[in-house]
C-alpha positions in Angstrom: 70.7 154.5 143.0 73.3 157.1 144.4 75.3 154.7 146.3 75.4 152.3 144.2 76.9 154.4 141.9 79.8 155.3 144.4 80.2 152.3 145.0 80.9 151.6 141.6 83.5 154.9 141.6 85.3 153.1 144.4 85.4 149.6 142.8 86.4 151.7 139.7 89.6 152.8 141.3 90.5 149.9 142.8 90.8 148.5 139.9 92.5 151.6 138.6 95.3 151.3 141.6 95.9 147.4 141.4 96.3 147.9 137.8 98.7 151.0 137.5 100.6 149.9 141.0 101.5 146.1 139.9 102.1 147.4 136.6 105.1 149.4 138.1 106.0 146.6 139.7 105.9 144.9 136.7 108.7 147.0 134.8 110.6 146.1 137.6 110.2 142.4 138.1 110.6 141.8 134.3 114.0 142.9 133.8 115.6 140.3 136.4 113.3 138.1 135.7 115.3 138.0 132.5 119.1 138.7 134.2 118.6 137.4 137.8 120.4 133.8 138.7 118.7 131.0 138.8 116.7 130.7 141.6 116.0 134.5 141.8 114.5 133.6 138.2 111.8 131.9 139.7 111.1 133.9 142.1 110.8 136.5 139.6 108.6 134.8 137.6 106.6 134.0 140.6 105.9 137.7 141.1 105.5 138.3 137.7 102.7 135.5 137.0 100.8 137.1 140.1 101.8 140.6 139.0 100.4 140.2 135.6 97.0 138.5 136.8 96.0 141.5 139.4 96.8 143.9 136.3 94.4 141.8 134.6 92.1 141.7 137.3 92.4 145.6 137.7 91.6 145.7 134.3 88.7 143.6 134.5 87.5 146.0 137.1 88.0 148.6 135.1 85.8 147.4 131.7 83.3 146.0 134.3 82.5 149.1 136.0 82.8 151.5 133.4 79.7 150.9 131.4 78.1 150.6 134.5 79.4 153.5 135.9 78.2 155.3 132.3 74.4 154.2 132.2 73.4 154.3 136.2 75.1 157.4 136.7 75.6 159.7 133.4 72.8 157.6 132.0 74.2 157.4 128.7 76.9 158.2 126.5 75.0 160.8 125.0 76.2 164.3 127.0 80.1 162.8 126.6 82.3 165.2 124.4 85.7 164.2 122.7 87.7 164.0 125.0 85.5 161.0 126.8 86.0 158.9 123.3 89.5 160.0 123.5 89.8 158.0 126.5 88.3 155.3 125.3 90.4 154.4 122.5 93.4 154.8 124.5 91.0 152.2 126.8 91.1 150.0 123.7 94.9 150.8 123.6 95.6 149.5 127.2 93.1 146.0 126.6 95.5 145.6 123.4 98.5 145.7 125.1 97.3 143.6 128.1 96.3 140.8 125.7 99.5 141.0 123.9 101.2 140.8 127.6 99.2 138.1 128.8 100.1 135.9 125.5 103.7 136.2 125.1 103.5 135.4 129.3 101.5 132.6 128.4 104.3 131.4 126.0 106.9 132.6 127.9 106.0 130.4 130.5 105.5 127.5 128.3 109.2 128.4 127.4 109.1 130.4 124.1 112.1 133.2 125.7 111.9 135.0 122.1 108.2 136.5 123.4 110.1 138.6 126.0 109.9 142.0 123.5 106.0 140.8 123.6 106.0 141.2 127.0 107.9 144.5 127.1 105.6 145.8 124.4 102.8 144.9 125.8 103.4 146.0 128.9 104.4 149.4 127.3 101.3 150.5 125.2 99.0 149.0 128.6 100.5 151.3 130.5 100.5 154.8 127.7 97.1 153.4 127.4 96.3 153.6 130.9 97.8 157.0 131.6 96.7 158.6 128.9 93.7 157.9 129.5 93.5 159.0 133.2 94.4 162.5 131.9 91.4 162.2 129.5 89.5 161.8 131.9 90.2 164.6 133.5 88.8 166.4 130.9 86.4 164.0 129.6 84.0 164.7 133.9 85.4 167.7 134.4 
């Protein structure tokens, strides 16, 4: 079980890297999507969709491996302190932010330009939630 737990931990970190790395890429791609020339917008849109899917995949990996590790490596949540539960609140904020971002991205892809602000807000909420969750995890698991 030790090896399996460590593999889950590795996949968890891979998901974290995917979500944060492509989230940063989205913050650079989004403005180009709006301000670029017509040809540049199409290329930026393709990158934007790919980065969004990768962020979503990374977040999904985190949501799958996190609970598995809690039960396999730690035997449940009974020993966790307030930092852990604060972390989980920020995870919820990150999931909500990503949900808002994806909802707005889908509408933007269908031509609804009014959702740009929601994409930006969702991305910022997700980024803040993830960074704050990582901060809390340092104290929860040390």
